[in-house]
N, C-alpha and C positions, 0 to 999 in steps of 0.2 A: 781815269781809263779812257782810252779813244773810243769812238762810236763804230769804227770799222775795223776789219782785220783782213789779212791775206788768207785765201783758202784754195784748195783744189776742188773745182766745181765741174761736176757732170751736168752740163748745161743743156744738153739736147740728145735725143734718142739716136745717137750715132757713135762710132768709135771715137776714142780719144777723151781729153779732158783739158781744162785750161786753169790757169791761175788768175784768180779774180779778187778784187777788193769788195768785200760783202759786209753786211751789218753783223756786229757782234750778237750772238744769240741772246734773246731775253729770257730770263729764268723765272719760273713759277715759284710758288711759296715752299714746295718741297724739292726744289732743284738746287744744284750746285753748279757754278761756272768755274771751269778749270782751265788754266793757261797751260797749253800743251808744251812739254819740254821735248819729247821725243814720241813719234809714232813710227809704227812699222807696217810694211806691205805684205798683205796676205794674198793667197791665190784668188780669193773672192774678189779682191780689188782689181786683179787682172781681167777677171770675167767682166766686171763692170766697165773697166777702160776699153776692152775689146768689143764690147756690146754683142756678146754671143747670144745664143738662143736662151739661155737661163736668164741673163740680164734683161733682155726683151720682155720676158714674162714678169720678171720680179721688180725691176727698178723703175722709178718714176721721177724722171728729171724735172726741175733742177735738184741736184743732190750733192752734198759734200760727203764723199765716202770716207773709210778709215774707222776701223774698230779695234785697233790694237794701239795702246799709248800709255803714257804716263805724264803727270804734270803737277801743278800746284793750285790748290783752291785759292781763287781770288775774290769770290763772292758767294754768299748763301741766301737762299730764300728764307722768308720770315720764320718759317716752321721747322727749319733744319736745325737739328740738335746734336748729330753725332760727329760732325766735322766742323772745322772752322777755317778761316782764311789762313794761308801759309801752310796747310797740311799737304804732305807728299802723298799722291794717290794714284790709283789706277781705277779700272771699273769693269764690272761684268756687263758686257754690252748687249746681252740677251735680256730684254725687259719683259718679264713674266706678267700675266693678268692678275694673279693672286686669287682668282675666283674658280677657275676650272678644277676638275677633279684632280689632275696631276698636280697643280700648285697646292691643293689642299691636302695632298697625301704625301708630301715630301719629294715630288718629282718635278719641281718647277723647271728644271733643264729641259723637259720636253712638254712645256706648256702649250696647250692647244691654240692659243692666241698670241704667241710670242711676237714681239717687234724687236728688230735689231737696229741698234744705232749704227750708222754707217751703211746701212742697206734700206732700211725703211724710214729712217730719219737722218737728219745731218749728223756727220760723225767728226773724226778727230783729225783729218788732214787739213788742218787750220790752226790758227794761232790760239783760238779758244774754242772750248766745246761744252755744251750744257748736258748734264748727267742727273737723272733722279737720285735723290739721296740714298734711296734703298740699294742702289747699284754701285755706289762709291765703295772702293776697297782701300782703306788706309794702308800706307806701306812704312815699313821701317826705314828710317833714313839711311841705314847701312846697306840696303840693297841698291846695287848699281842702277844708274838711269837706264843703261842698255837692257839689263835683265827686266826691269820694271815695265819697259815698253812692250814686252813680248809675253806677257802673262796670259794672255788669251790663247795663243797656240800651246804654250807650255802647259796650260791647264788641260788642253785636249789630250796631251801626251800623258799627263799624270792620271787623268781619269781612265785612259785606256789600260795603262799598266796596272793601276790599282783596282781594277774592276773584278779582281778575283785574287786568289792565293798567288803569291809571286816569289817569296824568299826561297832560295835553293832550287828554283826551277829554271829549266832551259827556255829561252825566249828567242823567237825568230820574228823579225820585222820585215814586211814586205813593202817596199816604197820608202825611200829616205829622203823626201822632202823635209822641210823644217820641223814638222811635227814627228815624223819618224826618226829624225836625228835626235831630237829631244828626248824621245822615248828610249833611246840607247842609254843616254845619261841617267834617266830616271830608273830604268830597270837595274842598271849596276848600282845605283845608290841605295835601292831598297833590297839588294841581296839576291838578284838572279845569279844563277851558277855559271851560265854561258849565255852570250847574246850574239845571234846571227843576224847580220844585215844583208838584204837581198835588194839589189837596185841595179837598173840598166844604165843610168847616167854615170860616167866616169868621175865627173866633178863631185857628185854627191857620194859615190863610193869612197873618194879620197876624205871626204869630210867625216864619213862613217868610221873610217880607220882612225882619224884623229880623235872621235868620240869614244875610242877604245872599244869598239865591237870586237869580240873574239875571233869572228870569222866574217869577211865581207866577200860576198858572191855576186857575180854577174850573170843573170839568168840567161842571157843571150849567148853566152860562152861556155857556161859551166853547167854541169847537171846538179842542180840545187838539192834535189830530193836525195840523190845518192850521197852527196857530201853531208848533209845533215843527219841522215841516218847513220852514217859512219861515225859522227861526232857524238851520237847519242845512244850508242850501243844497239842500233837497229830499232829504236823505239819511235823516234821522231821527236819533235819539239814539244815541250809541255804546254806552251802558250804560243800563239801566233798572233801578232798584231798587224792587221792588214790595213795599211796606210795609203795604197795606191790607188784603189778603185778601178784597177784595169782587169778585164777578164783573165789573162794569163796569170796575173799576180793572185788573184782570188782562187783560181785553179791550183796554184802552187800552195797556198795557204791550206787548202784541204788535203793536199797531198802529204804535207810534211808534218802536219799535227799529229801527235800520238793518240791512240785509242784512249778515251776518257780525258782527253785535253780540252783546252780552251781556245777558241777563236774570237777575237775582238775586232769588230769591223768599223773602222772609221772612214775609210776612203769612199768617196762618192761615185757611183758608176753613172755613165751617160745613157746606158741603156740596160734592158734586162739581162740577167746572168743566168746560164743553164747549169744546174746542180743535179746530181743523182742523189736524192735525199736518202735512199736505203743505204747506199754504200758510203756516201759522204759524211752523213751525220748519224743516222739510226744506229746502224751496225757498229760504228766506231764509238758511238756513246759520248759525243762530244757535246760541249756547251758552246753555243753561238750567241754572241752579244752584239747588239747595235750600239754603238757609242755616238752621243750627240752632244757637243759641247762640253760644258763643265758642270758637275753637280753643284747646285746653289746651296750652300756656299762650301760644302765639305771639301771639295777639291781646292778651293783658294786657301783654306786652312793648311792642307797637306802640302801644297807647293810653296807656300810661304815658309812652312816649317823646314822643308828641304833646302831653300835657298838661304835661310837664316843660319842653318847649320853648316852651310859651306860644302854642301853635298854635290852640287851640280856645277860643272864647267860647261857653259854654253857658248863660249866665245867662238869656237871654230864654225858654228852656224851662221854667225853674223859676218857677211862677207862685204857688205857695201854700206856706206853712210853718206847720205846726200842732203843738200839743202832742198827745201820744199819747192823752190823755183824750178829744179831740175827733175820734177816728178815725171814728166814724160820720158825722159832719157832713162829713169830708173825702170819703168815699165818695159822699155825696149830691152834693157839689159836683162831683166828677169826672164824675158821670152828667149833669151839665148840658151837658157840652161846652165849658165855658168855663174849664176848668182843663187844663193840660198835666202838668208833673211836680209832684207834691205831696210835700213833704219832712215826716217825722214825727220829732219830738224827744221821746224817752222821758221827758226830765227837765223837760219843759214849757216850756223856754226856747230861744232861738236861741242 
């Protein structure tokens, strides 16, 4: 094995990133070294690349970003027992402390001391990445590489959809970024009766239609509340999955959910949101959930089962495939709003 590798490096506290030759990670006794086959770009990576206010507060360069990937195990620490060289794997990139109240009561996904590989430590936009054995997820070789590289965001969608009763329910999704688009497929796979997709971006609306949403709406041009009430007998949606994090989308979510329904909030807001708790929550008797990451590791078992059963067609969401050397071009493409999921190939080929 060589001593160095190519990687995307956020080298300084400024916009941009560069491709560099760096040392291959040294693994500890309980770590696994993975040769990255495919990684994918997340909105978080764009925040890091653009060096916005969130990135300035959270990121400490130099850093190799990237937290969505799949690959092959090439080396194991002396104490690793659950995987071996040659295994096809992905990983849960939230590293929980294992000691706080949340970790010790089955809620490690909201660990008080969580560290994220690709955000707080070097990640997967590289030829190799080091992962704690406890976070490695072995994959069935039958799962396509492209799907294996997007399990992190798919897991967010699965967690959101399955956070409550779903079969035979009407589901509305506000915000059709990759996770919202994945949620369409998941909701259909687990028996939702109707799926409504609400999105301002035309490109994303087109993909939502390809994902077989029953109704795709443009909130900038259509009366979303009226149309969903008409399609639900005047009741509203049983479940609303809020994926946009925008004030208007959140307002729409509370307008269209039926009395006694569920709102699962995944989209992150950039500023406080005003709600009338009496009218929007209490008198409607709704359940409001905050969704953070993936349940460790319930969500991983659920999405693996859906993939192995052939229940999910995710290909429409994957719009671009690029060699790692073109990373900066991919980020510019993402900013246009005309790309959804962009896959990155360290070896430069598909």
